[in-house]
C-alpha positions, -999 to 999 in steps of 0.1 A, spaced: -871 -183 466 -863 -190 430 -887 -191 402 -885 -219 377 -892 -214 341 -899 -245 320 -895 -226 289 -861 -211 299 -842 -237 278 -862 -228 248 -854 -191 253 -815 -195 252 -802 -180 220 -771 -196 203 -740 -174 203 -724 -166 171 -728 -189 142 -730 -220 164 -762 -242 159 -781 -253 189 -775 -288 202 -798 -315 188 -811 -341 212 -811 -377 198 -840 -398 211 -832 -434 213 -860 -458 221 -857 -488 244 -859 -511 214 -829 -495 197 -809 -497 229 -814 -535 232 -802 -538 197 -770 -520 203 -762 -542 233 -767 -574 214 -743 -562 186 -717 -552 212 -718 -586 228 -714 -604 195 -683 -583 186 -667 -591 219 -672 -628 213 -656 -627 179 -625 -609 193 -621 -636 220 -622 -664 194 -596 -647 173 -573 -643 203 -576 -680 211 -569 -690 175 -536 -669 172 -512 -674 200 -484 -649 199 -448 -660 197 -424 -647 223 -392 -634 204 -361 -630 225 -330 -615 209 -300 -596 219 -319 -562 218 -344 -574 243 -317 -587 266 -298 -554 265 -331 -535 273 -337 -559 302 -301 -554 316 -304 -516 313 -336 -517 332 -319 -538 360 -290 -513 361 -315 -484 364 -329 -499 395 -294 -497 411 -294 -460 406 -289 -442 439 -321 -425 447 -303 -401 470 -287 -385 440 -321 -373 427 -323 -350 457 -301 -324 441 -302 -287 452 -312 -260 428 -275 -246 430 -261 -279 418 -285 -281 389 -275 -246 378 -237 -255 378 -224 -257 342 -212 -289 330 -173 -293 327 -165 -319 301 -129 -322 312 -141 -338 343 -159 -365 324 -141 -398 318 -158 -402 285 -137 -401 254 -152 -385 223 -139 -395 189 -149 -374 160 -148 -388 125 -150 -365 95 -164 -379 63 -158 -365 29 -188 -360 7 -193 -345 -28 -193 -309 -14 -157 -310 -2 -127 -297 -22 -90 -295 -13 -70 -263 -3 -53 -260 -38 -86 -260 -55 -99 -233 -30 -68 -210 -36 -71 -215 -74 -107 -203 -72 -97 -173 -53 -69 -164 -77 -94 -168 -106 -116 -140 -91 -89 -118 -78 -92 -83 -93 -65 -72 -117 -52 -37 -116 -45 -19 -83 -41 18 -84 -4 27 -94 2 -6 -109 19 -8 -144 2 -34 -167 9 -45 -203 -22 -47 -225 -35 -47 -260 -60 -23 -276 -93 -41 -284 -117 -13 -292 -115 24 -301 -143 49 -295 -145 87 -300 -139 95 -263 -114 68 -255 -102 32 -261 -104 -2 -244 -73 -21 -235 -72 -59 -227 -52 -62 -194 -61 -99 -187 -89 -92 -162 -125 -102 -163 -132 -68 -179 -110 -46 -202 -94 -14 -190 -108 20 -202 -85 48 -212 -101 82 -216 -88 102 -246 -71 128 -224 -51 100 -208 -38 86 -241 -7 107 -242 9 142 -235 -7 173 -249 -36 173 -274 -39 143 -296 -54 153 -330 -49 121 -350 -64 99 -323 -76 69 -344 -45 71 -366 -21 69 -336 -39 39 -320 -50 8 -338 -66 -26 -328 -40 -50 -316 -15 -23 -305 5 -34 -275 12 -8 -249 21 -3 -212 -4 17 -191 -7 28 -154 -39 20 -134 -52 53 -122 -86 41 -108 -94 7 -93 -122 -14 -108 -158 -5 -106 -189 -27 -100 -185 -42 -136 -148 -51 -129 -135 -24 -152 -104 -2 -142 -93 32 -156 -59 32 -171 -36 60 -184 -6 61 -208 -1 98 -199 3 91 -162 29 63 -169 49 88 -191 49 114 -164 61 88 -138 90 78 -160 98 114 -165 101 120 -128 122 89 -123 145 102 -152 150 138 -138 155 125 -103 183 103 -115 197 132 -135 196 155 -105 214 129 -83 242 126 -109 245 164 -112 237 163 -150 230 194 -169 202 198 -195 193 221 -222 156 235 -220 135 256 -243 119 286 -225 82 286 -234 69 313 -210 74 336 -181 57 350 -150 65 375 -123 88 351 -105 108 336 -135 107 315 -166 89 283 -174 100 254 -196 91 218 -205 114 189 -193 103 155 -207 66 165 -203 71 180 -169 67 218 -162 100 232 -149 105 266 -134 136 289 -134 136 317 -107 149 350 -117 175 348 -89 189 316 -105 195 334 -138 230 347 -148 213 378 -160 177 383 -146 171 419 -155 154 414 -190 144 378 -183 113 380 -206 136 381 -236 147 344 -230 113 331 -242 120 310 -273 156 305 -264 175 276 -251 193 276 -217 217 251 -200 204 245 -166 210 223 -135 184 206 -112 179 227 -80 149 208 -66 131 177 -78 100 167 -58 76 142 -76 51 143 -47 45 180 -48 52 180 -86 79 207 -79 107 209 -105 131 239 -100 161 246 -123 190 269 -121 213 285 -147 238 296 -120 241 262 -106 247 249 -142 278 272 -144 289 259 -110 285 223 -120 305 230 -153 333 242 -131 330 212 -107 333 187 -135 367 202 -143 378 196 -107 391 165 -90 399 153 -56 435 162 -44 438 191 -68 456 222 -55 437 254 -60 442 290 -52 416 315 -43 405 345 -23 390 343 12 355 357 7 342 354 44 352 342 77 325 323 96 326 307 131 329 273 114 355 281 87 363 300 55 346 305 22 371 306 -7 363 320 -41 374 296 -68 365 317 -98 326 316 -100 324 288 -74 330 289 -37 346 263 -16 344 257 22 376 253 43 361 240 75 380 245 108 384 207 112 404 207 80 423 238 87 453 225 108 462 197 130 472 222 157 450 241 181 439 276 175 422 303 195 406 323 166 402 316 129 413 351 122 447 343 135 453 321 105 436 338 74 417 371 69 392 383 43 407 392 9 438 371 15 449 347 -13 455 311 -1 463 276 -15 443 245 -5 436 209 -16 401 199 -28 390 172 -4 353 169 -13 331 174 -44 294 171 -41 280 179 -76 243 174 -66 246 200 -38 271 221 -56 295 219 -27 334 219 -27 353 210 5 389 223 10 418 212 32 451 228 44 460 205 72 472 178 46 499 205 36 515 206 70 547 186 77 539 188 115 509 197 137 503 234 139 528 243 112 503 265 94 499 286 126 537 289 132 550 294 96 520 300 73 542 316 45 564 285 43 534 262 40 519 283 12 552 286 -8 558 249 -6 522 239 -12 527 226 -48 555 201 -38 536 191 -6 505 184 -27 523 158 -46 528 137 -14 490 135 -9 484 124 -45 485 88 -37 459 92 -9 434 111 -33 440 86 -62 427 59 -39 396 81 -31 390 87 -68 390 50 -76 365 43 -48 342 70 -60 343 56 -96 331 23 -83 
């Protein structure tokens, strides 16, 4: 049996900051007044509705809406009962019969392709590593100089990259406005500045020069500026050259060559490994090779017999008489033809100055195949007269080599 408490409502405490509800007491007199005011308001609204009669406006939009509503009524209700699997099926627009036509409008933010490419070229960085660029000196400082290379920022050249060796009169050698070619050795930094070098460009050109000289079999004179346990050192167009002791004509007292000039030939040229090896012995050989020509008849001593041919001493140089150029006949052993220490005559059929190689031939001295094997003495005695018959053949080869 519950116990009622008339004061329970008064004991309820409000939660939080909320204020307790206030009860509005309305008297019977006030209620009658509110009902009268509401009745008067409704009568005024009815009078206004009677005074203003709305006009019915029918236009094309209303007709279209009406037609669409009628079409909607014809919609097959059975199609609304779709399964969940059919609802999850992706839409395939190719199955639709609706044609979509897209139209692009040009606004003020569009620009053509040529303008876009021009904008790219304007911001393209200038100066890739290894690129040669022409520029002009625009500023000189104590630790380097700045070169205008046509980019958004000038190129910087450190003092040590301004030339070969130590530059003492730095500001006298370089002046504002001086035009020069430089090599990019470091691509641009965050400020768009690249590092350039005149020294690196000089060294690259030097390597190109010595490579060409070596290919052509040229001889050069070098000044010996030092030595080590393996040989002598020298300078070749700013490059460090090395002459091994084994490539000297006299390598016993090789330290005495310091300060002297030697004529040398290129033995190895490798720009990638910066290896430049020279030879005095090869220079002597090349000097002899330049005095030789194709088709020339020479006489020399058989130095060695190898499985592939004979090495012939030509007075400081050696030539190879290969077995394929020995005779047109068939032989069982090379020693059946020539032996070591024997003097023979042969035609020069190849001259390779770069490799220092001379190729010889005796088959062209034969009147018939295998004659050298059958009557070697006769071939050697008539070698001078027989060599004249081959002169026209080698003259044609010499003309081809000149071109």
